[in-house]
C-alpha positions as CSV (number, residue, x, y, z in Angstrom):
1,X,-33.9,28.2,-18.4
2,X,-33.7,31.7,-20.0
3,X,-35.8,34.2,-18.0
4,X,-38.5,36.0,-20.1
5,X,-37.7,39.4,-18.8
6,X,-33.9,38.8,-19.5
7,X,-34.6,37.7,-23.0
8,X,-36.9,40.6,-23.7
9,X,-34.2,43.0,-22.4
10,X,-31.7,41.5,-24.8
11,X,-34.2,42.0,-27.7
12,X,-35.1,45.5,-26.7
13,X,-31.3,46.3,-26.6
14,X,-30.8,45.1,-30.1
15,X,-33.7,47.2,-31.3
16,X,-32.3,50.3,-29.4
17,X,-28.9,49.8,-30.9
18,X,-30.5,50.0,-34.4
19,X,-32.1,53.3,-33.5
20,X,-29.1,54.7,-31.8
21,X,-26.9,53.9,-34.8
22,X,-29.3,55.9,-37.0
23,X,-29.3,58.8,-34.5
24,X,-25.5,59.0,-34.4
25,X,-25.5,59.3,-38.2
26,X,-27.9,62.1,-38.1
27,X,-26.1,64.0,-35.4
28,X,-22.9,63.6,-37.4
29,X,-24.6,65.2,-40.4
30,X,-24.6,61.9,-42.3
31,X,-27.4,60.5,-44.3
32,X,-28.9,57.8,-42.2
33,X,-28.8,54.2,-43.4
34,X,-29.2,50.6,-42.1
35,X,-27.2,47.6,-43.3
36,X,-29.2,44.5,-44.0
37,X,-28.4,41.0,-45.2
38,X,-29.3,40.3,-48.8
39,X,-32.1,37.8,-48.7
40,X,-32.0,36.5,-52.3
41,X,-31.3,33.1,-53.8
42,X,-27.8,34.2,-54.8
43,X,-26.9,34.8,-51.1
44,X,-28.0,31.3,-49.8
45,X,-25.9,28.2,-49.5
46,X,-25.9,24.8,-47.8
47,X,-23.5,24.7,-44.9
48,X,-21.9,21.2,-44.8
49,X,-20.7,21.7,-41.2
50,X,-24.1,22.5,-39.6
51,X,-26.0,20.7,-42.3
52,X,-28.5,23.5,-42.6
53,X,-29.4,26.0,-45.3
54,X,-27.7,29.4,-44.5
55,X,-27.8,33.0,-45.6
56,X,-24.6,34.3,-46.9
57,X,-22.7,37.3,-45.9
58,X,-23.7,39.7,-48.6
59,X,-25.4,42.9,-47.4
60,X,-27.0,45.9,-48.8
61,X,-27.7,49.5,-47.5
62,X,-31.2,51.0,-47.1
63,X,-30.5,54.8,-47.3
64,X,-32.9,57.4,-46.2
65,X,-31.6,60.0,-48.6
66,X,-32.0,57.6,-51.6
67,X,-35.3,58.4,-52.9
68,X,-35.7,54.7,-54.0
69,X,-35.1,53.7,-50.3
70,X,-36.8,56.5,-48.4
71,X,-40.2,54.8,-47.9
72,X,-38.8,51.5,-47.0
73,X,-36.3,53.1,-44.6
74,X,-39.1,54.9,-42.8
75,X,-41.2,51.8,-42.7
76,X,-38.3,49.8,-41.3
77,X,-38.0,52.3,-38.3
78,X,-41.7,52.3,-37.7
79,X,-41.8,48.5,-37.5
80,X,-38.8,48.3,-35.2
81,X,-40.3,51.0,-32.9
82,X,-43.8,49.3,-32.8
83,X,-42.2,46.0,-31.9
84,X,-40.3,47.6,-29.1
85,X,-43.5,49.1,-27.7
86,X,-45.3,45.5,-27.9
87,X,-42.4,44.0,-26.0
88,X,-42.6,46.7,-23.3
89,X,-46.3,46.0,-22.9
90,X,-45.5,42.2,-22.5
91,X,-48.0,41.6,-25.4
92,X,-47.8,39.3,-28.3
93,X,-49.4,40.4,-31.6
94,X,-50.0,38.8,-35.0
95,X,-48.2,40.2,-38.0
96,X,-51.6,41.4,-39.2
97,X,-52.2,43.3,-35.9
98,X,-48.8,44.9,-36.5
99,X,-49.7,46.1,-39.9
100,X,-53.0,47.7,-38.8
101,X,-51.3,49.4,-35.8
102,X,-48.8,51.0,-38.1
103,X,-51.1,52.0,-40.9
104,X,-52.0,55.7,-41.0
105,X,-52.0,58.6,-43.3
106,X,-48.9,60.8,-42.7
107,X,-50.0,64.3,-41.5
108,X,-50.1,67.0,-44.1
109,X,-50.2,64.4,-47.0
110,X,-52.5,61.9,-48.6
111,X,-49.8,59.2,-48.3
112,X,-50.2,56.1,-45.9
113,X,-47.3,54.6,-44.1
114,X,-48.3,51.2,-45.5
115,X,-50.7,50.4,-48.2
116,X,-51.0,46.7,-47.6
117,X,-49.5,44.0,-45.5
118,X,-47.2,42.9,-48.3
119,X,-45.2,46.0,-47.4
120,X,-44.8,45.3,-43.7
121,X,-44.2,41.5,-43.8
122,X,-40.8,41.6,-45.6
123,X,-39.6,44.3,-43.1
124,X,-40.1,41.9,-40.2
125,X,-37.9,39.3,-42.1
126,X,-35.3,42.0,-42.5
127,X,-35.3,42.7,-38.8
128,X,-35.2,38.9,-37.9
129,X,-32.2,38.5,-40.3
130,X,-30.3,41.6,-39.3
131,X,-30.9,41.1,-35.5
132,X,-30.4,37.4,-35.6
133,X,-33.8,36.9,-33.9
134,X,-36.9,34.8,-34.5
135,X,-40.1,36.7,-34.9
136,X,-41.4,34.9,-31.8
137,X,-38.6,36.6,-29.9
138,X,-40.0,39.8,-31.3
139,X,-43.4,39.0,-29.7
140,X,-44.9,38.4,-33.1
141,X,-47.1,35.3,-33.5
142,X,-46.8,33.1,-36.6
143,X,-49.7,30.8,-37.5
144,X,-50.0,27.9,-35.1
145,X,-51.4,24.6,-36.7
146,X,-49.4,21.8,-35.3
147,X,-50.7,19.2,-32.8
148,X,-48.7,16.9,-30.5
149,X,-49.3,14.0,-28.0
150,X,-47.2,11.7,-26.0
151,X,-45.3,11.1,-22.8
152,X,-44.3,14.6,-22.0
153,X,-45.3,17.3,-19.6
154,X,-44.9,21.0,-20.4
155,X,-45.4,24.3,-18.7
156,X,-47.0,26.9,-21.0
157,X,-47.0,30.1,-19.1
158,X,-48.7,29.4,-15.8
159,X,-50.3,26.1,-17.0
160,X,-48.9,22.6,-16.7
161,X,-50.0,20.3,-19.4
162,X,-49.7,16.5,-19.7
163,X,-49.6,15.5,-23.2
164,X,-50.8,12.1,-22.5
165,X,-54.2,13.6,-21.5
166,X,-55.2,15.7,-24.4
167,X,-57.9,13.5,-25.9
168,X,-58.5,13.0,-29.5
169,X,-57.4,16.5,-30.5
170,X,-53.9,16.6,-29.0
171,X,-52.2,19.8,-27.6
172,X,-52.0,22.6,-30.0
173,X,-48.4,23.7,-30.5
174,X,-48.2,27.4,-29.8
175,X,-46.3,29.7,-32.2
176,X,-43.7,30.6,-29.5
177,X,-42.1,27.6,-28.0
178,X,-38.9,29.2,-26.8
179,X,-37.6,28.1,-23.5
180,X,-38.7,31.2,-21.7
181,X,-42.3,30.5,-22.8
182,X,-42.6,26.7,-22.9
183,X,-40.7,24.7,-20.3
184,X,-40.3,20.8,-20.9
185,X,-40.9,19.6,-17.3
186,X,-40.8,15.9,-17.8
187,X,-40.3,13.5,-20.8
188,X,-39.9,9.8,-21.1
189,X,-40.2,9.2,-24.8
190,X,-37.7,7.2,-26.8
191,X,-38.1,9.2,-30.0
192,X,-40.3,11.8,-31.9
193,X,-42.4,10.8,-34.9
194,X,-43.1,13.8,-37.2
195,X,-46.2,12.9,-39.3
196,X,-46.9,15.1,-42.4
197,X,-50.7,14.9,-42.5
198,X,-53.4,15.6,-39.9
199,X,-55.6,12.6,-40.8
200,X,-52.7,10.2,-40.5
201,X,-51.6,11.7,-37.1
202,X,-55.3,11.2,-35.9
203,X,-55.0,7.4,-36.8
204,X,-51.7,7.2,-34.8
205,X,-53.3,9.1,-31.8
206,X,-56.6,7.1,-31.9
207,X,-54.5,3.8,-31.9
208,X,-52.5,5.1,-29.0
209,X,-49.3,4.6,-30.9
210,X,-47.4,7.0,-28.7
211,X,-48.4,4.9,-25.6
212,X,-47.6,1.5,-27.1
213,X,-44.3,2.6,-28.6
214,X,-43.2,5.2,-26.0
215,X,-42.8,8.1,-28.4
216,X,-44.1,11.6,-29.2
217,X,-46.2,12.1,-32.3
218,X,-46.5,15.5,-33.9
219,X,-47.9,16.9,-37.2
220,X,-47.5,20.2,-39.0
221,X,-50.6,19.4,-41.0
222,X,-48.7,19.8,-44.2
223,X,-45.7,22.1,-44.4
224,X,-44.5,22.5,-40.8
225,X,-44.9,26.0,-39.2
226,X,-42.1,27.4,-37.2
227,X,-43.4,26.4,-33.8
228,X,-43.5,22.7,-34.6
229,X,-40.0,22.8,-36.1
230,X,-38.5,24.8,-33.2
231,X,-40.1,22.5,-30.7
232,X,-38.8,19.3,-32.5
233,X,-35.3,20.9,-32.6
234,X,-35.5,21.5,-28.9
235,X,-36.5,17.9,-28.2
236,X,-33.6,16.7,-30.3
237,X,-31.0,19.1,-28.9
238,X,-32.1,19.3,-25.2
239,X,-33.3,15.8,-24.8
240,X,-31.3,13.9,-27.4
241,X,-34.4,12.3,-28.9
242,X,-34.1,10.8,-32.4
243,X,-36.5,12.4,-34.9
244,X,-38.3,10.2,-37.5
245,X,-40.2,11.7,-40.5
246,X,-43.3,10.1,-41.9
247,X,-44.3,11.7,-45.3
248,X,-46.1,10.9,-48.5
249,X,-44.0,9.1,-51.1
250,X,-44.0,12.1,-53.5
251,X,-41.6,15.1,-54.2
252,X,-43.8,17.4,-52.0
253,X,-43.7,15.2,-48.9
254,X,-40.0,14.6,-49.3
255,X,-39.5,18.4,-49.6
256,X,-41.4,18.9,-46.3
257,X,-39.1,16.4,-44.7
258,X,-36.1,18.3,-45.9
259,X,-37.4,21.6,-44.5
260,X,-37.6,20.0,-41.1
261,X,-34.1,18.5,-41.5
262,X,-32.0,21.2,-43.4
263,X,-34.4,24.2,-43.4
264,X,-36.0,26.3,-46.2
265,X,-34.6,28.7,-48.6
266,X,-37.2,31.4,-47.5
267,X,-36.0,31.1,-43.8
268,X,-32.4,30.7,-44.5
269,X,-31.6,33.5,-42.1
270,X,-32.9,31.6,-39.1
271,X,-32.4,27.9,-39.8
272,X,-29.9,27.3,-37.2
273,X,-32.8,27.9,-34.7
274,X,-35.3,25.9,-36.6
275,X,-33.8,23.0,-38.6
276,X,-32.9,19.6,-37.1
277,X,-30.2,18.0,-39.3
278,X,-30.4,14.6,-37.3
279,X,-33.9,14.0,-38.6
280,X,-34.3,10.7,-40.5
281,X,-36.9,9.7,-43.2
282,X,-38.7,6.6,-42.2
283,X,-41.3,6.6,-45.1
284,X,-43.3,6.4,-47.2
285,X,-41.1,5.3,-50.1
286,X,-41.7,3.9,-53.6
287,X,-39.5,1.0,-52.6
288,X,-42.1,0.1,-49.9
289,X,-44.6,-1.0,-52.7
290,X,-42.8,-4.3,-53.3
291,X,-41.4,-4.6,-49.8
292,X,-44.8,-4.5,-48.2
293,X,-46.8,-6.0,-51.1
294,X,-48.9,-2.8,-51.5
295,X,-51.5,-3.1,-54.3
296,X,-50.5,-1.1,-57.3
297,X,-54.0,0.3,-57.7
298,X,-53.4,2.6,-54.8
299,X,-50.4,4.2,-56.4
300,X,-50.7,7.4,-58.5
301,X,-49.0,8.3,-61.7
302,X,-46.6,11.3,-61.5
303,X,-47.8,14.4,-63.4
304,X,-45.6,17.0,-65.1
305,X,-45.4,19.2,-62.1
306,X,-44.3,16.2,-60.0
307,X,-41.5,15.4,-62.4
308,X,-40.3,19.0,-62.5
309,X,-40.2,19.1,-58.6
310,X,-38.5,15.7,-58.5
311,X,-35.8,17.0,-60.9
312,X,-35.3,19.9,-58.6
313,X,-35.0,17.8,-55.5
314,X,-32.3,15.6,-57.3
315,X,-30.3,18.8,-57.8
316,X,-30.2,20.0,-54.3
317,X,-27.0,19.5,-52.5
318,X,-28.6,18.1,-49.4
319,X,-30.3,15.3,-51.4
320,X,-27.1,14.1,-53.1
321,X,-26.7,10.9,-50.9
322,X,-26.8,7.9,-53.1
323,X,-29.9,6.4,-51.1
324,X,-31.9,9.5,-52.0
325,X,-30.8,9.6,-55.5
326,X,-31.7,5.9,-55.9
327,X,-35.1,6.7,-54.4
328,X,-35.7,9.5,-56.8
329,X,-34.6,7.4,-59.8
330,X,-36.9,4.6,-58.7
331,X,-39.9,7.0,-58.4
332,X,-39.1,8.2,-61.9
333,X,-38.7,4.7,-63.3
334,X,-41.9,3.4,-61.8
335,X,-43.6,6.7,-62.6
336,X,-45.6,6.5,-59.3
337,X,-46.2,8.4,-56.2
338,X,-48.2,7.3,-53.1
339,X,-50.0,8.8,-50.1
340,X,-49.8,7.5,-46.6
341,X,-53.5,6.9,-46.5
342,X,-52.9,4.3,-49.3
343,X,-51.6,1.9,-46.7
344,X,-55.2,1.6,-45.4
345,X,-55.8,-0.8,-48.3
346,X,-53.9,-3.4,-46.2
347,X,-56.0,-2.6,-43.1
348,X,-57.0,0.4,-41.2
349,X,-54.3,-0.1,-38.5
350,X,-51.7,-1.6,-40.9
351,X,-49.7,1.7,-40.7
352,X,-49.6,1.8,-37.0
353,X,-49.4,-2.0,-36.1
354,X,-47.2,-3.3,-38.8
355,X,-45.7,-0.9,-41.3
356,X,-44.0,1.5,-38.9
357,X,-43.0,-0.8,-36.1
358,X,-41.3,-2.9,-38.7
359,X,-39.4,0.0,-40.3
360,X,-38.3,1.2,-37.0
361,X,-37.2,-2.3,-35.8
362,X,-35.2,-2.7,-39.0
363,X,-33.7,0.8,-39.0
364,X,-35.1,1.2,-42.6
365,X,-34.4,5.0,-42.9
366,X,-33.3,7.4,-45.6
367,X,-30.7,9.9,-44.3
């Protein structure tokens, strides 16, 4: 386990190196500048070796003496310095807190350091990308919305938590689940089930699916946040647990699955720390309509936005596998999509007692 103080020292050192490099340039009579990765679509690619979306090696310079860069250069230094102070205080703040802590009117002027949070947020991402750190390692808290239950005991700070005894609400996954913050003390699960929707997760929890099937159930309540994704990656890498993904049979649910598996374009600079390439898609699929005799009246016709998104998915390199292409083609041919809740048409507990156990037993996954 990485000690919290040791990790914080490493992060502070990276921040200090950034400042020291700027100071050296000033002492040498040079115009100070920082080099940052280009975070645009043109500098993003799918790495077939790691099976994750990655940021390329293109960089740009942010120069203090370039009038177009001066404001952002100053803001970048302010953000880095404030983060260092937060770490020294052993505190964790939200990105909103950080914005307000830094906003003030510059002495002798009528100009503010920041006008709105839209100016400070991208600078945090710049620092994450250039320092190869997650914002959680910078003591910045992202939104926490995931919940989890199952045969696992964790130590969160000074608290030891048994995830089999969290009632109907489950354990709220914290923003920072790094090893120096959350220790996995004991785990006996056979696999992890990542469920797209909160309501469906609650059905699985109420039915004690995790107990009957010896697994961990987790949801991101829609698009998964960083905490859930990082925790799932840890469970896969550190404990060798298979990750199964249960999503709506529509282009949006399938994209959420791909973010868990390969990563997202917007977070391409950190996907090696967030993505879990071994994730498998267990359902829902359009092919399940015939296979499980699901009544057609619970299916939904694709709209124009669905079709556009479906065409985008078909073009992504990470969806080029013939099984995925066949599923996309079938969705288009049948002109339907379907929500997980539609399985309730065959019985409230059909999804937990018949559908999913049968799919797991038969190994009916999409890669």
